[in-house]
C-alpha positions in Angstrom: 0.0 0.0 0.0 1.8 3.2 -1.1 1.5 6.0 1.4 2.5 9.7 1.7 3.4 11.3 5.0 3.4 15.1 5.1 5.2 16.6 8.2 5.3 20.2 9.5 8.7 21.8 9.4 9.5 21.9 13.1 10.9 18.9 15.0 8.0 18.2 17.4 5.6 15.5 18.3 2.8 16.4 15.9 -0.8 15.0 16.1 -1.3 12.6 13.1 -4.2 12.8 10.7 -4.8 9.7 8.6 -6.7 10.2 5.4 -9.0 7.3 4.3 -10.0 7.6 0.6 -13.3 6.5 -0.8 -14.7 4.2 -3.5 -12.9 4.6 -6.8 -10.5 7.0 -4.9 -6.9 7.0 -4.0 -4.5 9.0 -1.8 -3.5 11.5 -4.4 -7.0 12.1 -5.9 -7.8 15.7 -6.7 -7.1 18.3 -4.1 -6.5 15.9 -1.1 -2.7 16.3 -1.4 -3.1 20.1 -1.2 -5.5 19.8 1.8 -2.8 17.6 3.5 -0.2 20.3 3.0 -2.5 23.0 4.3 -3.1 20.9 7.4 0.6 20.3 7.8 1.2 24.1 7.7 -1.2 24.3 10.7 0.8 21.8 12.7 -0.5 18.4 11.8 1.2 15.4 10.3 -0.9 13.9 7.6 -0.7 10.3 6.3 -2.5 9.3 3.1 -2.4 5.7 1.8 -4.0 3.6 -0.9 -6.1 0.6 0.1 -4.4 -2.6 -1.0 -7.2 -3.5 -3.4 -8.4 -0.1 -4.6 -7.3 -1.0 -8.2 -4.1 1.1 -8.2 -0.6 -0.3 -8.0 2.6 0.7 -6.4 4.0 1.6 -9.8 0.8 3.4 -10.8 -0.7 4.8 -7.5 -3.1 7.2 -9.3 -4.3 4.9 -12.1 -6.7 1.9 -11.9 -4.2 -0.4 -13.4 -5.2 -3.6 -11.5 -8.9 -4.1 -12.0 -8.5 -7.7 -10.9 -7.5 -6.6 -7.5 -10.3 -4.0 -7.4 -12.7 -6.9 -8.1 -11.5 -8.8 -5.0 -11.9 -5.9 -2.6 -14.3 -6.1 0.3 -15.2 -3.9 3.3 -13.3 -6.4 5.6 -10.1 -5.9 3.5 -10.3 -2.2 3.8 -10.8 -2.4 7.6 -7.9 -4.8 7.8 -5.8 -2.4 5.7 -6.6 0.5 7.9 -5.8 -1.5 11.0 -2.5 -2.6 9.4 -1.7 1.1 8.9 -2.5 1.9 12.5 -0.4 -1.0 13.8 2.5 0.0 11.6 2.8 3.5 12.8 5.4 2.9 15.6 7.7 1.3 13.0 7.7 4.4 10.7 11.2 6.1 10.5 9.4 9.3 11.4 7.6 7.9 14.4 9.6 9.9 16.8 8.2 13.1 15.3 4.6 11.9 15.7 2.3 12.0 18.7 0.8 8.5 18.4 -1.4 9.2 21.4 -3.2 11.8 19.2 -4.4 10.0 16.0 -7.3 11.4 14.0 -9.0 9.5 11.2 -10.3 11.6 8.3 -12.4 9.7 5.9 -14.2 10.7 2.7 -17.3 9.0 1.3 -17.0 5.2 1.7 -13.7 5.9 3.5 -15.8 7.9 6.0 -17.8 4.9 6.7 -14.7 2.7 7.0 -13.1 5.2 9.3 -16.1 5.4 11.5 -16.1 1.6 12.0 -12.4 1.5 12.6 -12.6 4.4 15.1 -15.3 2.4 17.0 -13.2 -0.7 17.0 -9.7 0.7 17.7 -9.0 2.6 20.9 -5.8 4.1 19.5 -8.0 6.6 17.5 -8.6 9.8 19.5 -10.9 11.7 17.0 -12.8 11.3 13.8 -13.6 13.6 10.9 -15.8 12.5 8.0 -16.5 14.2 4.7 -19.7 13.1 2.8 -19.5 9.8 4.7 -21.6 6.7 3.9 -23.6 5.8 7.0 -24.9 2.4 5.7 -22.2 0.5 3.8 -24.3 -2.7 3.4 -27.1 -0.8 1.6 -24.6 0.1 -1.2 -24.1 -3.6 -1.9 -27.4 -5.2 -1.0 -29.5 -3.0 -3.3 -27.9 -4.8 -6.3 -29.3 -7.8 -8.2 -28.0 -10.4 -5.8 -29.3 -13.4 -7.8 -27.5 -12.2 -11.0 -24.4 -11.3 -8.9 -24.2 -14.8 -7.5 -24.8 -16.5 -10.9 -22.3 -14.4 -12.8 -19.8 -14.1 -9.9 -19.3 -10.4 -10.8 -21.1 -7.1 -11.5 -19.7 -3.9 -12.9 -19.7 -0.3 -12.0 -18.6 2.4 -14.4 -16.0 5.0 -13.6 -17.4 8.1 -15.2 -14.0 9.8 -15.1 -11.9 7.1 -16.8 -14.8 5.3 -18.6 -13.6 2.0 -17.1 -16.1 -0.8 -16.3 -14.8 -1.8 -12.9 -15.6 -5.3 -11.5 -17.1 -6.1 -8.1 -16.6 -9.7 -7.3 -19.2 -11.8 -5.5 -16.9 -11.9 -2.5 -18.0 -8.3 -1.8 -21.6 -9.5 -1.5 -20.8 -12.5 0.6 -18.5 -10.5 3.0 -21.3 -7.9 3.4 -24.0 -10.5 4.1 -21.7 -12.1 6.7 -20.9 -8.8 8.4 -24.0 -6.7 7.8 -24.2 -5.4 11.4 -20.5 -4.6 11.6 -20.5 -2.6 8.4 -23.4 -0.3 9.6 -21.3 2.8 10.1 -24.2 4.6 11.9 -24.3 1.7 14.4 -20.6 2.1 14.9 -21.0 5.8 15.4 -23.4 5.1 18.3 -20.4 3.4 20.1 -18.0 6.3 19.7 -16.7 8.0 22.8 -14.4 10.4 20.9 -14.9 13.8 19.3 -16.5 13.5 15.8 -16.9 16.1 13.1 -19.3 15.4 10.3 -19.2 17.5 7.1 -21.5 17.1 4.2 -22.7 19.2 1.3 -26.4 19.7 0.5 -25.6 19.4 -3.3 -24.0 15.9 -2.9 -25.5 13.7 -5.6 -23.6 10.6 -4.5 -24.4 10.4 -0.8 -27.5 12.1 0.5 -27.3 14.4 3.5 -29.7 12.0 5.3 -26.7 9.8 5.9 -24.8 12.6 7.7 -27.9 13.2 9.8 -28.1 9.5 10.6 -24.5 9.5 11.8 -25.2 12.5 14.0 -28.3 11.0 15.4 -26.3 7.9 16.3 -23.6 10.0 17.9 -25.5 13.1 19.3 -22.3 14.7 20.7 -20.8 14.8 17.2 -20.6 18.2 15.4 -22.6 18.3 12.1 -22.1 20.9 9.5 -24.1 20.8 6.2 -22.4 23.1 3.7 -24.8 24.9 1.4 -24.1 24.2 -2.3 -21.2 21.8 -1.6 -21.0 18.6 -3.8 -19.7 15.2 -3.0 -16.0 16.3 -3.3 -16.5 19.8 -1.9 -15.5 21.3 -5.2 -12.5 19.1 -5.8 -11.8 17.4 -9.2 -9.2 15.1 -10.6 -6.8 16.1 -11.9 -6.4 19.2 -9.8 -3.7 21.7 -10.8 -4.6 24.8 -8.8 -2.8 26.0 -5.7 -6.0 27.4 -4.4 -8.7 25.3 -2.8 -12.3 25.3 -4.0 -14.5 27.5 -1.8 -16.4 24.7 -0.2 -13.1 22.7 0.5 -11.6 25.9 2.1 -14.7 26.2 4.3 -14.5 22.5 5.2 -10.7 22.9 6.0 -11.4 25.8 8.3 -14.1 23.8 10.1 -11.5 20.9 10.4 -8.9 23.2 11.9 -11.3 24.7 14.4 -12.3 21.2 15.4 -8.7 20.0 15.7 -7.7 23.0 17.7 -10.4 22.2 20.2 -9.0 18.8 20.8 -5.8 20.1 22.4 
């Protein structure tokens, strides 16, 4: 799993923010690297990584060059990957510069759901931030034609950006059926005893704001902000060549910074 670690300039024990990308995403998608540098400038180390079966490769970390791996991905794999990242942190060469008692998960879309479950299951996580998070991961799978999926062993989802037909193996369906309760991110949110910031846009056409509201209802102490006019990526696109953040991402970043400042 390729990863990028952005550190502030000074030699101190910095809190660590771990970015968890979403479905058909990767660590360097769009403006997320720029957001990482902006957070680092404010005194936070930021680790971004690619899930092991997100379809990219070590040689091509920003291209879906391994659709076979993509087709073998499951929610359990992603949770295992994230736990592997958390467990590997003390072995990083830069570990002495990190405050591993202050780990914040930051997840986008499906990654927000995965981060919520991981935060509920792993006591090393001290805070959670979600952008456009999916509250019900099983629903994304179980609404498909299960009979056809079982018979064919695979269904396909199109990537509108790359025009690739991306396979979803039947192992995703079987894993979801076996772990339906565990993969309910809203249920996981109800178990959280850590600070939680929920950000969502009311122009999100991929994940409805009702999912953000469900997360907040499950965790009433969480902070919820619905950004007027913000879409699923808060204005970000891939590729992203600007040094200026989109308006809604800048607003989201400021909300993140205020939330993080309140943790110390």
